[in-house]
C-alpha positions as CSV (number, residue, x, y, z in Angstrom):
1,X,0.0,51.7,-49.0
2,X,0.4,52.6,-45.3
3,X,-2.5,50.3,-44.6
4,X,-0.4,47.2,-45.5
5,X,1.0,45.4,-42.5
6,X,4.3,43.7,-42.2
7,X,5.6,41.4,-39.4
8,X,9.4,41.2,-39.1
9,X,10.6,38.2,-37.1
10,X,14.2,38.6,-36.3
11,X,16.2,37.9,-33.2
12,X,18.7,40.7,-33.8
13,X,17.3,43.9,-32.5
14,X,19.4,46.1,-34.8
15,X,18.0,44.3,-37.9
16,X,14.4,44.7,-36.6
17,X,15.0,48.4,-36.0
18,X,16.5,48.8,-39.5
19,X,13.5,47.3,-41.1
20,X,11.2,49.6,-39.1
21,X,13.2,52.7,-40.1
22,X,13.3,51.8,-43.8
23,X,9.7,50.5,-44.2
24,X,7.6,52.5,-41.8
25,X,7.1,55.3,-44.3
26,X,5.1,53.0,-46.6
27,X,3.9,50.2,-44.3
28,X,2.7,49.5,-40.7
29,X,5.6,47.5,-39.2
30,X,5.3,45.0,-36.4
31,X,8.2,43.0,-35.0
32,X,8.9,39.9,-33.0
33,X,12.1,38.5,-31.7
34,X,11.2,34.8,-31.7
35,X,8.7,32.3,-32.9
36,X,6.5,32.5,-29.8
37,X,6.1,36.2,-30.0
38,X,5.5,36.0,-33.8
39,X,2.7,33.4,-33.3
40,X,1.0,35.7,-30.9
41,X,1.2,38.6,-33.3
42,X,-0.1,36.5,-36.3
43,X,-3.1,35.4,-34.3
44,X,-3.9,39.0,-33.2
45,X,-4.6,40.5,-36.6
46,X,-4.4,40.4,-40.3
47,X,-1.0,40.8,-41.9
48,X,-0.1,41.3,-45.5
49,X,3.6,40.1,-45.4
50,X,5.9,38.3,-43.0
51,X,9.7,38.6,-43.1
52,X,11.2,35.8,-41.2
53,X,14.8,35.0,-40.2
54,X,15.7,31.4,-40.9
55,X,17.5,30.9,-37.5
56,X,15.5,32.0,-34.5
57,X,16.2,31.2,-30.8
58,X,13.2,28.9,-30.5
59,X,12.4,27.6,-34.0
60,X,13.5,27.8,-37.6
61,X,11.9,30.3,-40.0
62,X,10.6,27.6,-42.2
63,X,8.9,25.9,-39.3
64,X,7.5,29.2,-38.2
65,X,6.0,30.0,-41.6
66,X,4.4,26.5,-41.5
67,X,2.9,27.3,-38.2
68,X,1.6,30.6,-39.7
69,X,0.0,28.7,-42.5
70,X,-1.6,26.2,-40.1
71,X,-3.0,29.2,-38.1
72,X,-4.7,30.5,-41.3
73,X,-2.2,33.0,-42.6
74,X,-2.5,33.3,-46.4
75,X,-0.3,36.3,-47.0
76,X,3.1,36.7,-48.6
77,X,6.3,35.4,-46.9
78,X,10.0,36.3,-47.3
79,X,12.8,34.3,-45.6
80,X,16.1,36.0,-44.7
81,X,19.3,34.3,-43.5
82,X,23.1,34.5,-43.2
83,X,23.1,30.7,-43.8
84,X,21.9,30.1,-47.4
85,X,23.1,26.6,-47.4
86,X,20.5,25.6,-44.8
87,X,17.6,26.6,-47.0
88,X,15.4,23.8,-48.4
89,X,13.9,25.2,-51.6
90,X,11.2,22.5,-51.9
91,X,9.9,23.3,-48.4
92,X,10.0,27.0,-49.1
93,X,7.9,26.4,-52.3
94,X,5.5,24.2,-50.5
95,X,4.9,26.8,-47.9
96,X,4.5,29.7,-50.4
97,X,7.7,31.5,-49.3
98,X,8.2,33.6,-52.5
99,X,11.5,35.2,-51.8
100,X,14.8,34.5,-50.0
101,X,17.4,37.1,-49.2
102,X,20.9,36.5,-47.9
103,X,22.4,38.6,-45.1
104,X,23.9,41.1,-45.2
105,X,20.8,42.4,-46.9
106,X,20.7,44.7,-49.9
107,X,18.0,46.9,-48.5
108,X,17.2,48.6,-51.8
109,X,16.5,45.2,-53.5
110,X,14.6,44.0,-50.5
111,X,12.5,47.1,-50.4
112,X,11.6,46.8,-54.1
113,X,10.6,43.2,-53.7
114,X,8.3,44.1,-50.8
115,X,6.7,46.9,-52.9
116,X,6.1,44.3,-55.7
117,X,4.7,41.7,-53.3
118,X,2.3,44.3,-51.7
119,X,1.2,46.2,-54.8
120,X,-1.8,44.7,-56.6
121,X,-1.1,43.2,-60.0
122,X,-3.4,45.6,-61.8
123,X,-1.6,48.6,-60.3
124,X,1.8,47.2,-61.2
125,X,0.6,46.7,-64.8
126,X,-0.6,50.3,-65.0
127,X,2.9,51.5,-64.2
128,X,4.4,49.6,-67.2
């Protein structure tokens, strides 16, 4: 699965580094600290998953995923936030954001969700 590419968009450097440490054994990890940097990354290559913080210095995570979709990104999306009361479920559904995790993150649960999202359905069914 190392050929799967994940973009982590998070303004806190320690969280970006934690994602890289945990996920880099299975996936190619890219990171961005704000929306501007993330948009440059999304335009520069194919990604399989984006993990986006809800509150970024220059935009909201929901607005950023909308911009990704407008730029042609069709992959999976996960939203993370320490502020779950700010999440608009209808907008997340419209944008195809399949999962939402509240900080502090349960990294085991998040890692399993990522594995499920990035494993083809046929392969998952074989494991059952």
